[in-house]
C-alpha positions as CSV (number, residue, x, y, z in Angstrom):
1,M,-134.2,-8.3,-17.1
2,T,-130.6,-8.1,-18.5
3,S,-128.7,-5.6,-20.6
4,D,-125.4,-5.5,-22.2
5,L,-123.5,-2.4,-22.5
6,S,-120.9,-3.3,-25.0
7,G,-122.7,-1.4,-27.6
8,R,-121.8,1.9,-26.0
9,S,-118.2,1.2,-25.9
10,D,-118.5,0.0,-29.4
11,A,-119.6,3.4,-30.5
12,Q,-116.0,4.8,-29.3
13,R,-114.4,1.9,-31.2
14,F,-113.1,3.1,-34.5
15,G,-114.5,1.4,-37.6
16,T,-117.5,-0.3,-35.9
17,E,-121.0,0.1,-37.1
18,A,-122.1,1.5,-33.8
19,F,-119.0,4.2,-34.1
20,Y,-120.2,5.4,-37.6
21,A,-123.8,5.7,-36.4
22,S,-122.9,7.6,-33.4
23,L,-120.7,9.9,-35.8
24,G,-123.7,10.3,-38.1
25,R,-126.2,11.2,-35.5
26,A,-123.7,13.8,-34.1
27,F,-123.5,15.3,-37.3
28,V,-127.0,15.5,-38.0
29,A,-127.7,17.1,-34.5
30,M,-124.9,19.8,-35.2
31,C,-126.5,20.5,-38.7
32,A,-129.7,21.3,-36.9
33,V,-128.0,23.9,-34.6
34,V,-127.0,26.2,-37.5
35,P,-130.5,26.8,-38.9
36,L,-131.3,27.7,-35.3
37,L,-128.7,30.4,-35.3
38,F,-129.4,31.7,-38.5
39,G,-133.1,31.8,-37.5
40,I,-132.2,34.0,-34.4
41,E,-130.0,36.2,-36.6
42,A,-132.7,36.9,-39.3
43,A,-135.2,37.7,-36.4
44,D,-132.7,40.1,-35.0
45,Y,-132.0,41.7,-38.6
46,F,-135.6,42.1,-40.0
47,L,-137.5,42.7,-36.8
48,R,-134.8,45.1,-35.4
49,L,-134.8,43.5,-32.2
50,G,-131.2,44.9,-31.1
51,L,-130.2,41.6,-29.5
52,D,-126.6,42.2,-30.0
53,P,-126.2,45.2,-27.6
54,A,-129.0,43.7,-25.3
55,A,-127.6,40.3,-24.8
56,G,-123.9,40.6,-25.9
57,I,-121.0,40.5,-23.5
58,I,-120.0,44.0,-22.5
59,P,-116.8,43.8,-20.4
60,R,-116.7,45.0,-17.0
61,N,-120.2,46.1,-17.4
62,L,-122.8,44.5,-15.0
63,Q,-125.7,45.0,-17.6
64,G,-123.5,43.0,-20.2
65,L,-122.5,40.1,-17.7
66,D,-125.9,38.0,-18.9
67,G,-124.1,38.1,-22.3
68,V,-121.8,35.2,-21.0
69,A,-124.8,33.1,-21.5
70,F,-126.4,34.5,-24.5
71,A,-123.3,35.9,-26.7
72,P,-122.6,32.5,-28.2
73,F,-126.2,32.4,-30.0
74,L,-125.7,36.0,-31.6
75,H,-123.5,37.1,-34.3
76,A,-122.7,40.7,-35.6
77,D,-124.0,39.7,-39.2
78,F,-124.6,36.8,-41.4
79,D,-121.1,36.9,-42.8
80,H,-120.0,36.4,-39.1
81,L,-122.4,33.7,-38.7
82,Y,-121.5,32.0,-42.0
83,G,-117.8,31.9,-41.1
84,N,-118.6,30.3,-37.9
85,S,-121.0,27.7,-39.3
86,I,-118.7,25.2,-40.7
87,P,-116.1,24.6,-38.1
88,L,-118.9,24.6,-35.6
89,I,-120.6,21.7,-37.3
90,L,-117.3,19.7,-37.9
91,L,-115.7,20.3,-34.6
92,G,-118.9,20.0,-32.9
93,T,-119.5,16.8,-34.5
94,F,-116.5,15.0,-33.2
95,V,-117.0,16.4,-29.8
96,L,-120.5,15.4,-29.6
97,A,-119.8,11.8,-30.9
98,A,-117.9,11.1,-27.9
99,G,-121.1,11.1,-25.8
100,S,-123.8,13.6,-25.4
101,R,-123.4,14.1,-21.6
102,R,-119.7,15.0,-22.0
103,F,-120.9,17.1,-24.8
104,L,-123.2,19.1,-22.7
105,Y,-121.1,19.5,-19.8
106,S,-118.0,20.7,-21.9
107,T,-119.9,23.2,-24.0
108,L,-121.4,24.8,-21.0
109,F,-118.0,24.7,-19.2
110,I,-116.7,26.7,-22.4
111,I,-119.3,29.0,-22.6
112,F,-119.0,30.0,-19.1
113,V,-115.1,30.1,-18.9
114,S,-114.6,32.0,-22.3
115,G,-117.4,34.2,-21.6
116,L,-116.3,35.3,-18.2
117,G,-112.6,35.7,-19.6
118,V,-113.9,38.3,-22.1
119,W,-116.0,39.9,-19.5
120,F,-113.0,40.3,-17.2
121,T,-110.4,41.4,-20.0
122,G,-112.3,42.6,-23.0
123,D,-112.5,46.4,-24.0
124,P,-115.5,47.9,-22.4
125,A,-116.2,49.9,-25.2
126,T,-117.1,46.8,-27.3
127,I,-119.9,44.2,-27.5
128,V,-118.7,40.7,-28.1
129,V,-121.0,38.2,-29.7
130,G,-120.5,35.0,-31.7
131,A,-119.7,31.3,-31.3
132,S,-115.8,31.8,-31.7
133,G,-115.1,31.2,-28.0
134,V,-117.0,27.9,-28.4
135,I,-115.4,26.7,-31.7
136,F,-111.8,27.6,-29.9
137,G,-113.2,25.7,-27.2
138,Y,-113.9,22.6,-29.3
139,L,-110.5,22.8,-31.0
140,G,-108.7,22.8,-27.6
141,L,-110.8,20.0,-26.4
142,L,-109.9,17.7,-29.4
143,L,-106.4,18.7,-29.5
144,T,-106.2,17.6,-25.8
145,R,-108.6,14.7,-25.6
146,G,-106.4,12.2,-28.0
147,L,-103.3,12.9,-25.6
148,V,-105.3,12.7,-22.5
149,E,-107.4,9.6,-23.3
150,R,-104.6,7.8,-25.4
151,S,-107.0,6.9,-28.1
152,W,-105.8,6.2,-31.5
153,W,-109.1,7.5,-32.7
154,N,-108.8,10.5,-30.8
155,L,-105.4,10.9,-32.1
156,G,-106.7,10.7,-35.5
157,V,-108.9,13.6,-34.9
158,V,-106.2,15.4,-33.6
159,L,-104.3,15.2,-36.7
160,L,-107.4,16.1,-38.9
161,V,-108.3,19.0,-36.7
162,G,-104.7,20.3,-36.8
163,L,-104.5,20.2,-40.7
164,L,-108.0,21.9,-40.9
165,Y,-107.6,24.3,-38.2
166,G,-104.4,24.6,-36.9
167,W,-103.8,27.9,-38.4
168,Q,-106.7,29.3,-36.4
169,L,-104.7,29.3,-33.2
170,F,-103.2,32.5,-34.4
171,G,-106.5,34.1,-33.5
172,V,-105.7,33.9,-29.6
173,L,-103.3,36.7,-30.4
174,P,-104.3,40.6,-30.5
175,T,-103.9,40.7,-34.5
176,D,-107.1,42.1,-35.4
177,P,-109.1,44.8,-33.3
178,R,-112.6,43.9,-34.6
179,V,-111.9,40.2,-33.4
180,S,-112.1,39.2,-29.7
181,W,-108.9,37.4,-29.1
182,Q,-109.8,37.2,-25.4
183,G,-112.8,35.1,-26.4
184,H,-110.6,32.7,-28.6
185,L,-107.9,32.3,-26.0
186,F,-110.1,31.6,-22.9
187,G,-112.1,29.4,-25.3
188,L,-109.0,27.4,-26.0
189,V,-108.1,27.2,-22.4
190,A,-111.5,26.0,-21.6
191,G,-111.6,23.5,-24.1
192,V,-108.1,22.2,-22.7
193,L,-109.5,22.0,-19.3
194,A,-112.7,20.5,-20.4
195,A,-110.7,17.6,-22.1
196,I,-109.1,16.8,-18.7
197,L,-112.0,17.4,-16.5
198,F,-114.6,15.2,-18.3
199,R,-112.2,12.7,-19.7
200,R,-113.2,9.1,-20.0
201,R,-111.8,7.4,-16.8
202,S,-109.6,4.2,-17.3
203,G,-112.2,1.9,-15.5
204,E,-115.4,3.4,-17.2
205,R,-114.7,1.4,-20.5
206,S,-114.6,-1.9,-18.6
207,T,-117.6,-1.0,-16.7
208,R,-119.7,-0.2,-19.6
209,E,-118.5,-3.5,-21.4
210,A,-119.9,-5.4,-18.5
211,P,-123.5,-7.0,-18.9
212,Y,-125.6,-6.4,-15.7
213,A,-128.9,-8.0,-14.7
214,Y,-131.6,-7.0,-12.4
């Protein structure tokens, strides 16, 4: 039985049919995530589940440590969720289009690092929830990936992301007491590290392009 893996590499080559198909699938997948987040917020609001204090990050409190895993799926209110939805879909689409495995590893890494950063450095009198840390992580990942992998396509994404969301980098500064700048900062740093740790190796492309038989 033979198989040609060149289709995988074509998905990373700008302008190919496989590339647009990969981007489209990634967009649909990210669009499916947002209704899930709205469903969680709606259940919390209408059923009065109290998910934010129960599963949010409470800095330097052991009872709030599990929020590292759950906080990105919770939001303070619907306005908070609305504000995160579009950048989550757009940035997540570009990250996912580069490969589902790298997307999963990068996302888990960003959630873990940004969440622990908030838990260690945040205000103990607050409860931190929201996907902002993940969004800033995706932003840092995309801004770094184009340079690390020396890809024209990724550099194009860098330019687009910079034009659309470069102003959000100010969110890593303590300018608003209602905003967890720690989550933004550690998310951004985690994204930069994820782009380096989970980068496509130089020999990976040639291996994928070679057919194999067994």
